[in-house]
N, C-alpha and C positions, 0 to 999 in steps of 0.2 A: 652900416645896415641897421634898419630897424628890428626890435624885437619886442614881444609882448612879455612882460616879467610879471610874475606872481610875487609881490614884495613880502606878503604876509598873508594869512588866511583872509580871504574876502577883499583883497586890494591887489589891483593890476595896475601898472603903468607902462607906458612905450618908452624904450631906451635907445639910444643910439650906441652901438657897439662896433668894434673893429671887424671888418670881414676876415674871417679865419682863413689860415693857408693850409692846404692839404699836406700831410706829411707822407713818409714812404708807404705806399700801398693805398693811400687815400685819395678822394677825388672832392672837388668843391663842387657843391650843387646849389643851383639857385631854386629855391623851394616855391612851387606853384600852386600846391593844395596840401591842406592838412585836414584830417578828419578830426572831429571832436569826439573823444571817447567819455564814457561815464567816469572813469577814473580820473580824467582832467578836470570834471565837474566836482568830483568828490574832494580832490585836493584843493580847489578854489574854496569850497563851501566848509569843509572840514579841517583843512590843513595837513591831513594824513590819511593814509590807508594802511592798516594794520601796523607793522613796525615801521613803515616809511613816513618820516615826519618832514614837513616843510619847515625848516629852521634856519633857511638862509634863501635870499631870492632865487626863484627857479622859473626857467622858461618851461612852459608846457608844451603839450603836443607831441604824439608818437606815431602818428599815421600819415607820413609824409609821401609826396611824389614831387619831382623836380626835373631839371636839365642840367646835366654835368656843363660845368664851364671851365674847369682847370684839372689837370691831373697831376697828383704827386708823383715822387721818383718810383720807379719800377711797375707803375700801372699800364699795362700793355693790351689788357682786353677790355678797355672801356676807351670812349672817345669824347672829345669836346662836341657838345651839341646833342649828345644822346638822352632821350628821355627815360627816366628811370623811377622805379619805386623802390623806397629805401626800407629794408627790413630793419627794424629798430634796435635790435639787441647785438651787442659785440661780445662774444665769449672770449675766453682764454683759448686759443687755438689748441693748446697741450694738455687742457684739462682732462681727466678721465671722461667726464661727461661728454664733452666735445669729441673726443676720440671715439666714444661709444655711438656717436651719432645723434645724441640727445642734448645738443649744445644749450637748448632752452634751460635745462637743469644745472648749468654751470653755475655754482654759487657766486663766482666773480664776474658774471656777466654785467656790463654796464649797457643799460637801457634808457633810451630817450624818456625824459620827463619822469624818471624815478629818482627821487633825491639820493645823492646830490647832483646827478647828471641832467644837464639842460635838455630840454626838447627842441621843437623846430617850429614853434611860432615865431619865427625868423624868416628874413629875406634870403638868407644863405646858411649852410651847414656844411660841415666835412664830415666824411664817412667812409669806412672802408669800401674800395671799389668792389670787393666780393660781395658785399651786403646791399649793392646798388643794382637792382635788377633791371635790365632793359624792357621796355614794354613797346609794343608795336603801336602805330598811329590809330588802330582801330579802338584802342583803350584811351578814354579821355583823362585828363589830369586828375579829375575827383574820382574817377574809377581806378587809376593807377594808386593814389592814396588810399582807398578802401581794400585793396588786395591785403592790407593787413587784418581787418576784421573777417575778411573770407578765409584768412589762414587760420584764425581762431576756430571758425566753423569747420574746416577741415581737419584740424587737430582733433575736434570734439568727435567727428564721423569716424576717424580712425580709431579713437579710444573707445567707442561704443561698438567697434567691429560690425558695423551695419552691413547687411547682406540683401540681396533682392528677396523680397516678400516679407522682410520684417515689418512689424508694427512699431512704430517710433512715436513717443510722446515727448513734446519739447514744451517746457515751461518758460514764458517769457517771449513776446512778440517785438521786442526792440530789434535794432539791426543784428545782433549776434544771433537771437533766437530765429530770425527770419531767415538769415543765412545758413543756420544749421539745419532749418527745415528744408530748405531748398537743397543743399548738397546731399541729405538724406534722401530726399526723393530723387536726385539723380543716381543714387545708389541703387535705386529700386525699392525703397521702403515706402510703406503708406504711413504717412504723417498725420498726427493730431497735434495742433498748436493751441496753447493757452495763454492767456493774459488776464490779468484783473481788469484791464481797460478795454472796453469792445472796440474803441477807434483804433487800436493798434491792430486788430485782427482784419480791419478792412481790406489789407493787402495780402492777407496770408494765402489766398489762392495763387496770386502771382508768384509767390515764393514757396510753393511746393506743398502747402497744407491742403489735404484732402477734407480735413475735418478740423473745427474749431469750437471752443466753449471758453466761456469767462468763469471767474470764481463764482458769480452769483447763479450762473447756470448750469454748473457742472453736473454731468450724468453720474449715477450711481457707481460707487468703485467696484470695478471688475478686474480681476487679475488678467490682462489680455495683451499687455505690451511686452515686447521683447527688449526694448531699449527705452529708457527714460533719461533725458537730457535737461538738466536744469541750468537755464541761462539768466536766472534772476538773483541769485545768491540769497534767497529769501527763505528762512526756516521754514514757513507755513507751505511754501511751493514744494521745497524738497520732502518734507514729511507727507505732504499730499500726493505726491508722485510716486514714492516708494510701493505703497500698496497697489498700485495699479500695474505692477510688474508681474508677469507671469514667472512660474518657477524657472531658476537659472537666468532670469533677466539681468540685464546690466544698466547699471546707472552711472552717469558721467557728470559729475559736479563741475560747471565751467563758471557759473556768475559768482562774482566776489561780494562779500557782504556779510553772510552767515558767519558767526563765530563758533562757539561750541553749541552742538544741538544734541538733544537726546536721541540717540539712534535705537529704532525699534529692533532690538537684537534678536527676540524670537521670529520675527518676520523675515529678517535676512537670513537667519539660520534654516527656518523651516522650508523657505523657498530656495536656498543656496544663491542668493543674489550676490552679484558681483558689483562693488562700488569703487570707482576711481575718481581721481581729480584730472584735470589738465591745466597745465601752466605754460601760456603763450603757446608755441609752435616751433616746429623745426622741419626744414627741408620742404615747405608747402608752396614757396612762390612759383616754381614752375607750373604745378597743377594749377594754382590760382590764376595766373596769367592765362592759361590755356582756356579755363572755364569762362573768363571775362573776354577774351578775344574772340571766342567761339559765339559769344551772346548766349551761352547756357545759364549764365547768371548775371542779372541786370543790376550792377552796382550803382549805376546813375540814378536808377528808380529810388533809391534809399535817401538821396539829398532832399532835404526840405528847406534849407535855407543856406545862404553864403554871407560870409562876413570878411571884413578887413582887419588887419592887426589893430586898428583903433577901435575895434568893435567886438574884441575877443569876449569880453563880458557877456554880451548878448549872446554870442555863441555857446558860451559855457552854460548859460541858463536856458537855451531853446527847449531843452527837453521838458521843461515845465508845461509846454503846450502838449496836450494828450495827443495830438495827430502828428507831432514831430518825429521824425526819425534820425536823420543824420544832418548835423550842421557841419559846415565846411569852413576853413578859414583859407583865404586866398592872400599870402603874403605880397 
């Protein structure tokens, strides 16, 4: 099979590798579509994300969909020919975090495209059958792959405890921010979406935002929002959003990028603000599938370019176009 391999920072090559065989509890999936995430681009351009360093050849890509072509021993609830969306993290089934239902926090989780675990910019992959979620024909291959970022958005909505009538501010109008905006609106919230680039806000209404503003045109700071969700990871965005929270407001940090920032402690104390982070997701695929299948969330509308395995570099750099949202790789 053909795989696109990050040999080292800034250098990709296509390689021929053996098609893997599924072990007990696993299935072999022919990969049909993979979404490109900002983390993939960051590994390509920087060679690392925080403590995760690319120090050996690595296959990127962690937002996959495909078709099951073979079953490993003991798999009885999946079948060859079934279209699936692959949940990319494999936890230890007996870890305390997994047993508590928050398997995303298992420190031993093996996650696609997180060094040293290969991702799925490949023609085939093996994966536990339990983490290959069947999808109906009403969901396209691209949309099946994008159930992963939709799951990120659902986890953020849950962490923010968003209710009907909440006023929600979302920073960042990339795919994650747009999907957070949409699922917050579906929960009954009134959403304001902001981004430094006006081009990104052109589809904000389609993804649930009632109001938008850019960094250049931001209105006066008023403590009016019940929930602030940062999907940028930028220190300026985080520190700009916190003062807009009303007393007992809730802040959810989703975007990665910021390191240590100076927390405005008097503000947090004086308004009794609640600040939390999210790390990926758990138990989100059934809801994500239902939202996509029903048409309540348009995942195909996020796709702005498609690429082959020979064109992965262009896919990774597609985000430099201010109007680009989601690049997809079709192995």
